[in-house]
N, C-alpha and C positions, 0 to 999 in steps of 0.2 A: 697750340694756341695761335692766335692771329694778331697781326700788327694792325693798329688803327691810328689814324691821324686825329688827335684831339684838339689841335690848334694849328692854324695856318698863320704864319707871320711873313709879311712882305717888307723887307728892309731895303728894297730897291726903289728907285724913283720912277718905276714904270708899273703899270697894271699887270696882273697875272691872271691866268685862268687855270684852274685845276679840275680835272674830270676823271670819273671812273666809268668806263664803258659798261660795266656790269650793273650799275645802279645810278640812274639819272639824278636822284636826289643828292648824290655826292659830287655835284658840279658847283663850283664857286668861282666868282669873279671877285678879286681883291684889288683895291686901288693902291696907288703908290704909298709907301710907308704906312701901311694899315695892317690890321690883323683881324682874324675872324675865328671864333669858336664855332665849328659846324653844328647844325641842329642835331645831327646824328654823327657819331664818330665815323670817319670815312675808312672803310675797310681797304687794306692794301691787298689786291688780288694775288693769290698764289699761282705761280706758273712754273711748269717744268721747262726751262729754257734749253734743255738738252735736246728737245724734240724739234728745234728750229721752227717754232711757231711764229706767226707774224705778231710779235709782241706789241706793236703799236696799235693793234686792233683789240687786244685783250688786257693789256697792263694799264695801270693808272697812268695818267698823262698830266704834265704841268707845262704850260707855256709861259716862259719868262721873256723878258726883253732880249735876252741873249741866246737862249736855247729852247728847244722843245725836248723835254725829257720823257722817257717812259721808265717806270720803275715798278718792281714787283717783289713779292715775298718768294724767295727761292725754296722755302720749306726747310731750310737748314740754318735757322736763326740768323738770317741776313736779308737785307734788302739789296737787290741788284738793280742796276739801271743803265740806261744808255742815252746818249744824245742822238737825235734823229739822224745826224750825218755820220755817226759812228758805226763801226761794224762789230765791235766787241763790247759785251756788257762789262761794267765795273762795279765794284763793291761800294755801296753808298752808306750802308750802316750794318753793323754787326752787334748783336746783343739780344737779350730776351725779348720775346714778343710782348705786346701790350700797347699802351697808349704812347704816342709819339708827338713831338712838335716838328712840323715841317717848316723850315725857314728858307725863304729866297734871300740870299745875301745881296749886298750892295752891287756886286758885279754880275748878278743874274744866275749864279750857281746855286745849287740847293744843298741843304744839309738836314739831317734828322738828329733828334736828341730825345731822351726819355721825357715824358710829360711830368 
């Protein structure tokens, strides 16, 4: 099963941009303290990060006021991600695939929760 973003919430005081390089329709600009339900649920791309692929070219990307994140479905019931300046992926969400809410927190960090 696949992870999808069913709602985007921006709790920060800056605009954000979220993009999926695999599907142009999955790109959204969201203003400060705003939210958006995508026209189509945004698929979180599945990547095998053990192959040292250039994840920033293939993973979903979100630009916040604080960071540029890449994130992807690891295929093991978890969403992995990394900040552009980081060298190692970190666990962003663990749980059953399905619809999620992506929130940009006040400080520009991101979080996922079931929709």
